[in-house]
N, C-alpha and C positions, 0 to 999 in steps of 0.2 A: 539656421538662425542668422539674423542680421541685426546690426545695431549701428547707430552713429557713433563713431569713435571720437571725432572732434569737429568743431565748427570754427572756421577761420574768422578771427576777430581782428579787424584792422586797428593798429595802434601807431602813434607817432614815434614812441620810444619804448623799448622793452622794459627798462628798469622802472620808469614811472608807472607803466601799466602793471608790472608785477607788484609794486608797492601798493597801488590802489586795490587790486584784487585781493592780495593777502592781508592787508591791514584793514581797509575800510569794509570789505565784504567778507573777510574771514576765510577766504579760499585757501587751498593748499597749492603750493608750487609743486607740480608733479614732475616736470622735467625742464631743464635749461641746458641744452646741448649746443655748443658752437658748431656752425655749419660752414665756416670760412667766409671771407670777404665781409665780415661784420654781421653776417646773418646768424640767427639762432633759432633753434626749435624749442619754443617755450610753450608749455601747456600748464594750465591751471584748472582746478575743479573745486566745486563746493566741498567743504570739509566732509569727510566720511562718505563721499559720493563714489559710487562704482560705475556711474553712467558717463554720459558725454562730457568731454573736456572742451575747453576753449583753447584754440591754438592762437597765441598772441602773435600776429603776423605784422611786422613792421612794414608800413606802407612804402612802396617802392615806385617812385615816379609821381608826377602831378595828378594823373587820373586816379590812382589809388589814394593819394593824400586828400583829394577832394571828397572821398567817401568816408574818411575817418569821422565818426560821430553822426553819420547819416545812413548807417547800414539798414535801418528799418524804414527808411523813407518817411520819417516823422511819426510812425506808429510805435507802439510798444514792441520791442524787438525780441527781448528774452524774458522769461518767466522764472524767477528764482523762488523755488518753493522752500519753506522752512517749517519746522515744528516748534519754533520759538520766535514768533513775530515780534513780540515786545522787546526781547533781548537783542535780536538782530537790528531792529529799527533803532534802538537806543545806541548801539555801537556804531552804526552807520552815521547817525546824526553827529556823534561825538568825533567822527573823522571827517566831518564837513560834507557828507553826501547830501546833494540837493534833492529834496522830495518836492514833487510838483503838487502834492495834495496831502491832506491829513489822512491817517489811516481810516478806512471805511469798512463797514461790515456788510457783506453781500451774502446772498443765499448760499454761495459756494465757499465762502471763507472770509478772512480778513486780508485786505489788500491795500497797497499804496504804490503809486508810480514814482519812481526815482530816476535820476540821470547818473550814468557812469561818468568817468573823468572826461569824456569827449562829448557828452550830451545825448548819447543814445538813451532811449526810454526803455526802462525795465519795469516789470511788476515784481514787487516783494509780496509774496502770498503765502498765507497759512491756510491750506484747505481745511474745510470742516471735517 
């Protein structure tokens, strides 16, 4: 068996990223372990998720900092599935999350594109 344990997600600051993911998106902080020299091993995951986690990786150096917010090259980068689109959408709006569009109903489910705190595009989607 294989699975993806984590996906590295470049951030400018650990604490601002933790706040965004746990408050605006409702994620759970899974781990926050100091690694020395100001580095931390920080993982977050959607609530009740047993799957892949995001490793919040503080950008180190100009090259990495230039990629914060551009990890998907302008495309939708990550797909956040939910069983409560209306509730998640409302919470995210209340926390100032920018949606690029109004929710739309597609043959595969309800979806809307939003931006994380750095501008990466995500889909919030409730599959049919």
